[in-house]
Legacy VTK file of the C-alpha trace (Angstrom):
# vtk DataFile Version 3.0
C-alpha trace
ASCII
DATASET POLYDATA
POINTS 257 float
0.000 0.000 0.000
2.759 2.419 0.982
4.812 1.600 -2.115
1.762 2.185 -4.359
1.148 5.595 -2.772
4.790 6.567 -3.229
4.605 5.507 -6.866
1.545 7.704 -7.424
3.262 10.665 -5.766
6.356 10.133 -7.910
4.288 10.075 -11.106
2.505 13.261 -10.042
5.790 15.036 -9.383
7.188 13.910 -12.717
4.072 15.179 -14.494
4.013 18.558 -12.753
6.552 20.394 -14.990
4.756 19.254 -18.132
1.389 20.216 -16.673
2.708 23.658 -15.696
4.075 24.162 -19.210
0.727 23.169 -20.752
-1.140 25.602 -18.506
1.304 28.391 -19.295
1.085 27.725 -23.029
-2.725 27.850 -22.916
-2.616 31.114 -20.963
-0.171 32.728 -23.367
-2.252 31.614 -26.341
-5.358 33.216 -24.824
-7.120 29.865 -24.397
-8.332 30.812 -20.951
-11.168 28.297 -20.663
-8.623 25.546 -21.299
-6.000 27.143 -19.066
-8.155 27.371 -15.929
-8.615 23.608 -15.319
-4.934 23.092 -16.098
-3.934 25.633 -13.436
-6.401 24.010 -11.052
-4.613 20.696 -11.627
-1.204 22.293 -11.098
-2.347 23.740 -7.782
-3.742 20.392 -6.692
-0.244 18.991 -7.080
1.670 22.076 -5.911
-0.490 24.205 -3.588
2.520 26.291 -2.512
3.563 27.339 -6.028
3.247 31.140 -6.021
3.722 31.422 -9.788
0.846 29.014 -10.384
-1.461 31.041 -8.115
-0.516 34.253 -9.890
-0.961 32.731 -13.336
-4.343 31.327 -12.379
-5.290 34.766 -11.086
-4.497 36.261 -14.477
-6.725 33.663 -16.116
-9.530 34.384 -13.638
-9.359 38.067 -14.574
-9.363 37.289 -18.292
-12.482 35.171 -17.743
-14.237 38.101 -16.053
-13.841 37.234 -12.362
-11.677 39.972 -10.783
-12.687 38.961 -7.250
-11.254 35.462 -7.744
-8.220 37.003 -9.440
-7.535 39.224 -6.425
-7.803 36.225 -4.093
-5.327 34.212 -6.185
-2.848 37.079 -6.399
-3.166 37.562 -2.637
-2.251 33.915 -2.098
0.758 34.313 -4.392
1.860 37.338 -2.336
1.558 35.312 0.866
3.807 32.637 -0.604
6.354 35.035 -2.159
6.092 38.352 -0.311
8.948 39.984 -2.222
7.755 39.175 -5.739
6.477 42.240 -7.647
4.407 40.419 -10.287
1.456 39.423 -8.057
1.203 43.029 -6.834
1.078 44.261 -10.426
-1.485 41.617 -11.367
-3.606 42.269 -8.286
-3.576 45.981 -9.045
-4.912 45.276 -12.533
-7.755 43.208 -11.075
-8.507 45.925 -8.531
-8.710 48.448 -11.368
-11.344 46.251 -13.026
-13.494 46.816 -9.924
-12.658 50.561 -9.811
-10.863 49.985 -6.513
-8.461 52.791 -7.289
-6.929 53.187 -3.818
-6.179 49.461 -3.543
-4.662 49.393 -7.033
-2.524 52.438 -6.305
-1.261 50.809 -3.097
-0.122 47.725 -5.031
1.630 49.822 -7.681
3.317 52.006 -5.073
4.534 48.889 -3.259
6.461 48.069 -6.437
7.669 51.637 -6.917
8.833 51.886 -3.308
10.998 48.792 -3.726
14.542 48.445 -4.986
14.432 49.361 -8.710
16.974 46.643 -9.501
14.815 44.012 -7.809
11.597 45.232 -9.435
13.062 45.056 -12.955
10.762 45.728 -15.897
7.739 45.499 -13.592
8.536 49.030 -12.424
7.693 50.538 -15.822
4.382 48.663 -15.914
3.558 49.827 -12.385
4.239 53.439 -13.373
2.034 53.114 -16.439
-0.801 51.501 -14.484
-0.457 54.137 -11.769
-0.899 56.789 -14.455
-4.149 55.130 -15.506
-5.360 55.136 -11.899
-4.437 58.795 -11.480
-6.246 59.634 -14.709
-9.323 57.730 -13.539
-9.242 59.935 -10.440
-9.033 63.056 -12.625
-5.432 63.963 -11.737
-4.036 64.294 -15.246
-0.929 66.203 -14.153
0.132 63.288 -11.961
-0.894 60.831 -14.674
1.249 62.617 -17.248
4.264 62.471 -14.940
3.732 58.746 -14.316
3.365 57.960 -18.030
6.511 59.896 -18.882
8.452 58.179 -16.102
7.219 54.802 -17.376
8.458 55.658 -20.874
11.846 56.637 -19.443
12.026 53.419 -17.420
11.352 51.206 -20.447
12.759 52.414 -23.771
10.323 51.653 -26.559
7.246 51.748 -24.287
5.147 53.362 -27.014
1.797 53.186 -25.213
3.223 55.020 -22.200
4.553 57.761 -24.462
1.214 58.023 -26.250
-0.648 58.189 -22.940
1.699 60.936 -21.768
0.978 62.895 -24.954
-2.774 62.451 -24.488
-2.475 63.650 -20.895
-0.617 66.718 -22.198
-3.501 67.232 -24.669
-5.952 67.027 -21.768
-3.945 69.649 -19.867
-3.829 72.029 -22.822
-0.150 71.563 -23.663
-0.883 70.990 -27.331
2.622 71.664 -28.704
4.162 68.973 -26.471
1.347 66.542 -27.259
1.700 67.087 -31.012
5.473 66.758 -30.910
5.329 63.457 -29.033
2.576 61.973 -31.209
4.423 62.892 -34.401
7.628 61.373 -33.026
5.764 58.169 -32.234
4.270 57.978 -35.722
7.685 58.467 -37.301
9.085 55.638 -35.230
6.002 53.370 -35.306
4.017 54.139 -38.491
1.468 51.397 -37.729
0.762 52.538 -34.159
-2.978 53.261 -34.228
-3.125 55.011 -30.840
-0.758 57.785 -31.877
-2.529 58.173 -35.238
-5.930 58.465 -33.566
-4.583 60.831 -30.927
-3.025 63.079 -33.550
-6.301 63.012 -35.513
-8.146 64.393 -32.476
-5.475 66.997 -31.781
-5.274 68.220 -35.377
-9.066 68.434 -35.562
-9.074 70.533 -32.399
-6.469 72.824 -34.017
-8.478 73.131 -37.226
-6.168 71.064 -39.458
-8.951 68.970 -40.963
-7.088 67.712 -44.030
-4.187 66.211 -42.119
-6.581 64.865 -39.475
-8.411 63.012 -42.259
-5.168 61.462 -43.439
-4.159 60.153 -40.019
-7.673 58.897 -39.312
-7.675 56.836 -42.503
-4.636 55.004 -41.130
-5.849 54.742 -37.525
-9.308 53.401 -38.367
-7.851 50.854 -40.758
-5.366 49.649 -38.170
-7.829 49.393 -35.271
-11.582 50.100 -35.651
-12.069 50.222 -31.874
-11.005 53.876 -31.938
-14.483 54.635 -33.305
-15.989 53.558 -29.964
-16.029 56.250 -27.223
-16.879 53.717 -24.507
-13.842 51.635 -25.408
-11.637 54.733 -25.496
-12.777 55.881 -22.059
-13.169 52.604 -20.200
-10.658 50.223 -21.768
-7.965 52.288 -23.452
-8.497 54.983 -20.782
-8.046 58.111 -22.899
-8.596 61.453 -21.144
-11.984 63.124 -21.765
-10.764 66.056 -23.895
-9.131 63.871 -26.594
-12.156 61.544 -26.571
-14.485 64.493 -27.094
-12.312 65.923 -29.876
-12.197 62.611 -31.743
-15.953 62.151 -31.411
-16.548 65.638 -32.784
-14.334 64.792 -35.740
-16.216 61.538 -36.357
-19.651 63.087 -35.948
-19.015 66.022 -38.250
-17.392 63.746 -40.789
-20.272 61.277 -40.651
-18.023 58.487 -39.433
-19.584 57.476 -36.155
-19.700 53.689 -36.032
-23.059 51.992 -36.267
-24.053 50.457 -32.966
LINES 1 258
257 0 1 2 3 4 5 6 7 8 9 10 11 12 13 14 15 16 17 18 19 20 21 22 23 24 25 26 27 28 29 30 31 32 33 34 35 36 37 38 39 40 41 42 43 44 45 46 47 48 49 50 51 52 53 54 55 56 57 58 59 60 61 62 63 64 65 66 67 68 69 70 71 72 73 74 75 76 77 78 79 80 81 82 83 84 85 86 87 88 89 90 91 92 93 94 95 96 97 98 99 100 101 102 103 104 105 106 107 108 109 110 111 112 113 114 115 116 117 118 119 120 121 122 123 124 125 126 127 128 129 130 131 132 133 134 135 136 137 138 139 140 141 142 143 144 145 146 147 148 149 150 151 152 153 154 155 156 157 158 159 160 161 162 163 164 165 166 167 168 169 170 171 172 173 174 175 176 177 178 179 180 181 182 183 184 185 186 187 188 189 190 191 192 193 194 195 196 197 198 199 200 201 202 203 204 205 206 207 208 209 210 211 212 213 214 215 216 217 218 219 220 221 222 223 224 225 226 227 228 229 230 231 232 233 234 235 236 237 238 239 240 241 242 243 244 245 246 247 248 249 250 251 252 253 254 255 256
Protein backbone atom coordinates (compact mmCIF):
# COMPACT_ATOMS: atom_id res chain seq x y z
CA UNK A 1 0.00 0.00 0.00
CA UNK A 2 2.76 2.42 0.98
CA UNK A 3 4.81 1.60 -2.11
CA UNK A 4 1.76 2.18 -4.36
CA UNK A 5 1.15 5.59 -2.77
CA UNK A 6 4.79 6.57 -3.23
CA UNK A 7 4.60 5.51 -6.87
CA UNK A 8 1.54 7.70 -7.42
CA UNK A 9 3.26 10.67 -5.77
CA UNK A 10 6.36 10.13 -7.91
CA UNK A 11 4.29 10.07 -11.11
CA UNK A 12 2.50 13.26 -10.04
CA UNK A 13 5.79 15.04 -9.38
CA UNK A 14 7.19 13.91 -12.72
CA UNK A 15 4.07 15.18 -14.49
CA UNK A 16 4.01 18.56 -12.75
CA UNK A 17 6.55 20.39 -14.99
CA UNK A 18 4.76 19.25 -18.13
CA UNK A 19 1.39 20.22 -16.67
CA UNK A 20 2.71 23.66 -15.70
CA UNK A 21 4.07 24.16 -19.21
CA UNK A 22 0.73 23.17 -20.75
CA UNK A 23 -1.14 25.60 -18.51
CA UNK A 24 1.30 28.39 -19.30
CA UNK A 25 1.08 27.73 -23.03
CA UNK A 26 -2.73 27.85 -22.92
CA UNK A 27 -2.62 31.11 -20.96
CA UNK A 28 -0.17 32.73 -23.37
CA UNK A 29 -2.25 31.61 -26.34
CA UNK A 30 -5.36 33.22 -24.82
CA UNK A 31 -7.12 29.86 -24.40
CA UNK A 32 -8.33 30.81 -20.95
CA UNK A 33 -11.17 28.30 -20.66
CA UNK A 34 -8.62 25.55 -21.30
CA UNK A 35 -6.00 27.14 -19.07
CA UNK A 36 -8.16 27.37 -15.93
CA UNK A 37 -8.62 23.61 -15.32
CA UNK A 38 -4.93 23.09 -16.10
CA UNK A 39 -3.93 25.63 -13.44
CA UNK A 40 -6.40 24.01 -11.05
CA UNK A 41 -4.61 20.70 -11.63
CA UNK A 42 -1.20 22.29 -11.10
CA UNK A 43 -2.35 23.74 -7.78
CA UNK A 44 -3.74 20.39 -6.69
CA UNK A 45 -0.24 18.99 -7.08
CA UNK A 46 1.67 22.08 -5.91
CA UNK A 47 -0.49 24.21 -3.59
CA UNK A 48 2.52 26.29 -2.51
CA UNK A 49 3.56 27.34 -6.03
CA UNK A 50 3.25 31.14 -6.02
CA UNK A 51 3.72 31.42 -9.79
CA UNK A 52 0.85 29.01 -10.38
CA UNK A 53 -1.46 31.04 -8.11
CA UNK A 54 -0.52 34.25 -9.89
CA UNK A 55 -0.96 32.73 -13.34
CA UNK A 56 -4.34 31.33 -12.38
CA UNK A 57 -5.29 34.77 -11.09
CA UNK A 58 -4.50 36.26 -14.48
CA UNK A 59 -6.73 33.66 -16.12
CA UNK A 60 -9.53 34.38 -13.64
CA UNK A 61 -9.36 38.07 -14.57
CA UNK A 62 -9.36 37.29 -18.29
CA UNK A 63 -12.48 35.17 -17.74
CA UNK A 64 -14.24 38.10 -16.05
CA UNK A 65 -13.84 37.23 -12.36
CA UNK A 66 -11.68 39.97 -10.78
CA UNK A 67 -12.69 38.96 -7.25
CA UNK A 68 -11.25 35.46 -7.74
CA UNK A 69 -8.22 37.00 -9.44
CA UNK A 70 -7.53 39.22 -6.43
CA UNK A 71 -7.80 36.23 -4.09
CA UNK A 72 -5.33 34.21 -6.18
CA UNK A 73 -2.85 37.08 -6.40
CA UNK A 74 -3.17 37.56 -2.64
CA UNK A 75 -2.25 33.91 -2.10
CA UNK A 76 0.76 34.31 -4.39
CA UNK A 77 1.86 37.34 -2.34
CA UNK A 78 1.56 35.31 0.87
CA UNK A 79 3.81 32.64 -0.60
CA UNK A 80 6.35 35.03 -2.16
CA UNK A 81 6.09 38.35 -0.31
CA UNK A 82 8.95 39.98 -2.22
CA UNK A 83 7.76 39.17 -5.74
CA UNK A 84 6.48 42.24 -7.65
CA UNK A 85 4.41 40.42 -10.29
CA UNK A 86 1.46 39.42 -8.06
CA UNK A 87 1.20 43.03 -6.83
CA UNK A 88 1.08 44.26 -10.43
CA UNK A 89 -1.49 41.62 -11.37
CA UNK A 90 -3.61 42.27 -8.29
CA UNK A 91 -3.58 45.98 -9.05
CA UNK A 92 -4.91 45.28 -12.53
CA UNK A 93 -7.75 43.21 -11.08
CA UNK A 94 -8.51 45.93 -8.53
CA UNK A 95 -8.71 48.45 -11.37
CA UNK A 96 -11.34 46.25 -13.03
CA UNK A 97 -13.49 46.82 -9.92
CA UNK A 98 -12.66 50.56 -9.81
CA UNK A 99 -10.86 49.98 -6.51
CA UNK A 100 -8.46 52.79 -7.29
CA UNK A 101 -6.93 53.19 -3.82
CA UNK A 102 -6.18 49.46 -3.54
CA UNK A 103 -4.66 49.39 -7.03
CA UNK A 104 -2.52 52.44 -6.30
CA UNK A 105 -1.26 50.81 -3.10
CA UNK A 106 -0.12 47.73 -5.03
CA UNK A 107 1.63 49.82 -7.68
CA UNK A 108 3.32 52.01 -5.07
CA UNK A 109 4.53 48.89 -3.26
CA UNK A 110 6.46 48.07 -6.44
CA UNK A 111 7.67 51.64 -6.92
CA UNK A 112 8.83 51.89 -3.31
CA UNK A 113 11.00 48.79 -3.73
CA UNK A 114 14.54 48.45 -4.99
CA UNK A 115 14.43 49.36 -8.71
CA UNK A 116 16.97 46.64 -9.50
CA UNK A 117 14.81 44.01 -7.81
CA UNK A 118 11.60 45.23 -9.43
CA UNK A 119 13.06 45.06 -12.96
CA UNK A 120 10.76 45.73 -15.90
CA UNK A 121 7.74 45.50 -13.59
CA UNK A 122 8.54 49.03 -12.42
CA UNK A 123 7.69 50.54 -15.82
CA UNK A 124 4.38 48.66 -15.91
CA UNK A 125 3.56 49.83 -12.38
CA UNK A 126 4.24 53.44 -13.37
CA UNK A 127 2.03 53.11 -16.44
CA UNK A 128 -0.80 51.50 -14.48
CA UNK A 129 -0.46 54.14 -11.77
CA UNK A 130 -0.90 56.79 -14.46
CA UNK A 131 -4.15 55.13 -15.51
CA UNK A 132 -5.36 55.14 -11.90
CA UNK A 133 -4.44 58.80 -11.48
CA UNK A 134 -6.25 59.63 -14.71
CA UNK A 135 -9.32 57.73 -13.54
CA UNK A 136 -9.24 59.93 -10.44
CA UNK A 137 -9.03 63.06 -12.63
CA UNK A 138 -5.43 63.96 -11.74
CA UNK A 139 -4.04 64.29 -15.25
CA UNK A 140 -0.93 66.20 -14.15
CA UNK A 141 0.13 63.29 -11.96
CA UNK A 142 -0.89 60.83 -14.67
CA UNK A 143 1.25 62.62 -17.25
CA UNK A 144 4.26 62.47 -14.94
CA UNK A 145 3.73 58.75 -14.32
CA UNK A 146 3.37 57.96 -18.03
CA UNK A 147 6.51 59.90 -18.88
CA UNK A 148 8.45 58.18 -16.10
CA UNK A 149 7.22 54.80 -17.38
CA UNK A 150 8.46 55.66 -20.87
CA UNK A 151 11.85 56.64 -19.44
CA UNK A 152 12.03 53.42 -17.42
CA UNK A 153 11.35 51.21 -20.45
CA UNK A 154 12.76 52.41 -23.77
CA UNK A 155 10.32 51.65 -26.56
CA UNK A 156 7.25 51.75 -24.29
CA UNK A 157 5.15 53.36 -27.01
CA UNK A 158 1.80 53.19 -25.21
CA UNK A 159 3.22 55.02 -22.20
CA UNK A 160 4.55 57.76 -24.46
CA UNK A 161 1.21 58.02 -26.25
CA UNK A 162 -0.65 58.19 -22.94
CA UNK A 163 1.70 60.94 -21.77
CA UNK A 164 0.98 62.90 -24.95
CA UNK A 165 -2.77 62.45 -24.49
CA UNK A 166 -2.47 63.65 -20.89
CA UNK A 167 -0.62 66.72 -22.20
CA UNK A 168 -3.50 67.23 -24.67
CA UNK A 169 -5.95 67.03 -21.77
CA UNK A 170 -3.95 69.65 -19.87
CA UNK A 171 -3.83 72.03 -22.82
CA UNK A 172 -0.15 71.56 -23.66
CA UNK A 173 -0.88 70.99 -27.33
CA UNK A 174 2.62 71.66 -28.70
CA UNK A 175 4.16 68.97 -26.47
CA UNK A 176 1.35 66.54 -27.26
CA UNK A 177 1.70 67.09 -31.01
CA UNK A 178 5.47 66.76 -30.91
CA UNK A 179 5.33 63.46 -29.03
CA UNK A 180 2.58 61.97 -31.21
CA UNK A 181 4.42 62.89 -34.40
CA UNK A 182 7.63 61.37 -33.03
CA UNK A 183 5.76 58.17 -32.23
CA UNK A 184 4.27 57.98 -35.72
CA UNK A 185 7.68 58.47 -37.30
CA UNK A 186 9.09 55.64 -35.23
CA UNK A 187 6.00 53.37 -35.31
CA UNK A 188 4.02 54.14 -38.49
CA UNK A 189 1.47 51.40 -37.73
CA UNK A 190 0.76 52.54 -34.16
CA UNK A 191 -2.98 53.26 -34.23
CA UNK A 192 -3.12 55.01 -30.84
CA UNK A 193 -0.76 57.78 -31.88
CA UNK A 194 -2.53 58.17 -35.24
CA UNK A 195 -5.93 58.46 -33.57
CA UNK A 196 -4.58 60.83 -30.93
CA UNK A 197 -3.03 63.08 -33.55
CA UNK A 198 -6.30 63.01 -35.51
CA UNK A 199 -8.15 64.39 -32.48
CA UNK A 200 -5.47 67.00 -31.78
CA UNK A 201 -5.27 68.22 -35.38
CA UNK A 202 -9.07 68.43 -35.56
CA UNK A 203 -9.07 70.53 -32.40
CA UNK A 204 -6.47 72.82 -34.02
CA UNK A 205 -8.48 73.13 -37.23
CA UNK A 206 -6.17 71.06 -39.46
CA UNK A 207 -8.95 68.97 -40.96
CA UNK A 208 -7.09 67.71 -44.03
CA UNK A 209 -4.19 66.21 -42.12
CA UNK A 210 -6.58 64.87 -39.48
CA UNK A 211 -8.41 63.01 -42.26
CA UNK A 212 -5.17 61.46 -43.44
CA UNK A 213 -4.16 60.15 -40.02
CA UNK A 214 -7.67 58.90 -39.31
CA UNK A 215 -7.68 56.84 -42.50
CA UNK A 216 -4.64 55.00 -41.13
CA UNK A 217 -5.85 54.74 -37.53
CA UNK A 218 -9.31 53.40 -38.37
CA UNK A 219 -7.85 50.85 -40.76
CA UNK A 220 -5.37 49.65 -38.17
CA UNK A 221 -7.83 49.39 -35.27
CA UNK A 222 -11.58 50.10 -35.65
CA UNK A 223 -12.07 50.22 -31.87
CA UNK A 224 -11.01 53.88 -31.94
CA UNK A 225 -14.48 54.63 -33.30
CA UNK A 226 -15.99 53.56 -29.96
CA UNK A 227 -16.03 56.25 -27.22
CA UNK A 228 -16.88 53.72 -24.51
CA UNK A 229 -13.84 51.64 -25.41
CA UNK A 230 -11.64 54.73 -25.50
CA UNK A 231 -12.78 55.88 -22.06
CA UNK A 232 -13.17 52.60 -20.20
CA UNK A 233 -10.66 50.22 -21.77
CA UNK A 234 -7.97 52.29 -23.45
CA UNK A 235 -8.50 54.98 -20.78
CA UNK A 236 -8.05 58.11 -22.90
CA UNK A 237 -8.60 61.45 -21.14
CA UNK A 238 -11.98 63.12 -21.77
CA UNK A 239 -10.76 66.06 -23.89
CA UNK A 240 -9.13 63.87 -26.59
CA UNK A 241 -12.16 61.54 -26.57
CA UNK A 242 -14.49 64.49 -27.09
CA UNK A 243 -12.31 65.92 -29.88
CA UNK A 244 -12.20 62.61 -31.74
CA UNK A 245 -15.95 62.15 -31.41
CA UNK A 246 -16.55 65.64 -32.78
CA UNK A 247 -14.33 64.79 -35.74
CA UNK A 248 -16.22 61.54 -36.36
CA UNK A 249 -19.65 63.09 -35.95
CA UNK A 250 -19.01 66.02 -38.25
CA UNK A 251 -17.39 63.75 -40.79
CA UNK A 252 -20.27 61.28 -40.65
CA UNK A 253 -18.02 58.49 -39.43
CA UNK A 254 -19.58 57.48 -36.16
CA UNK A 255 -19.70 53.69 -36.03
CA UNK A 256 -23.06 51.99 -36.27
CA UNK A 257 -24.05 50.46 -32.97
